[in-house]
N, C-alpha and C positions, 0 to 999 in steps of 0.2 A: 683736534681740529675744531674750529668754531662751528657752532650750530646756529641756523637761521630759520625764521618762519617767513615765508613769502605770502602776502595777501594778494590774491588775484580776483579782480572784479570781472564777472562774466557777463556777456551780453544777454539782455532780456530775451527769453524764448529759446535759449540754447537747448539743443536736443541731446538726448543720451548718446546718440551716435557721434555728434560733434565733440562731446566731452571725451568719449572713448578715443576718437582720432587724435585729439590734443594730448591725451595721456600717452598714446603710442609714440607720438612725435617726441615728447619729452623723454621717454625711455630710450628711444633711438639716439637722441642727442647726448643724453647722460652717459650712454655706453661709450661714447667717443671722448668723454672728459673724465678721466679716472680720478681727478681731484674732487669731484662732486659726487655725493652719495645721497640719494633720495631716501629719507627715513620713513615718512608716511604723510598722508594728506587727509583732510576733512573737507567735505563738500557740504555747504549748508542745504537744508531741506528744500529751500526755494530755488536752489541752483543759481544763486546770484554771486556766491563767493566760494573760492577754494582757498584753504589755508594749508600750505605745503611746508613740511619741515625737511631741511637739508643739512648735511655737513658739507662745508665748502671752505676754501681758503679765505674768501672775502665776498662781499656783496656783489662786486662787479662781475665775478665769475658766474654768479647766479643770474644776473641780468643778461649776460651774454648767452648763457644757455637758453634762457627764455626767448631771446631774440632769434636764436638759431632754430628753435622749435616752433616759432611763430605763436607763442602763447603769452598772455598778459603777465606782467610782473609789476604790480602797482606799488607795493611797499615791501621792503626787506628789513627785518628787525633781527638783530642778534639776540639769542635767548640762551638761558640755562634751564636745565630740566629740574623741576621741583616735583617730588612725589610725596604723598601722604606717609608712606613707609619711612621717610627720612626723619619723621618727627614722632616724639613720644608725647602722650598726654600727661600733663602734670596732675598730681594729686590722686592718682588712682592706681 
């Protein structure tokens, strides 16, 4: 299944409680959409952006899930995983 990263721009001054509510809404919506799997997310320290990684059939499915959860979905990029363990150092 394709993997995507969603960039979500958050409103200035968003509270921890508002973030938790949004995450709960996303979990509830995702539970009704078996084709979508939330892998993990990263929140910037300044709470201005969320980067969320998902497996999904296509970007439109993720945009619809965000709409249903009433959360931002500013950019969706298809990604492939790259890990340091996939590479060997040469010459040593």
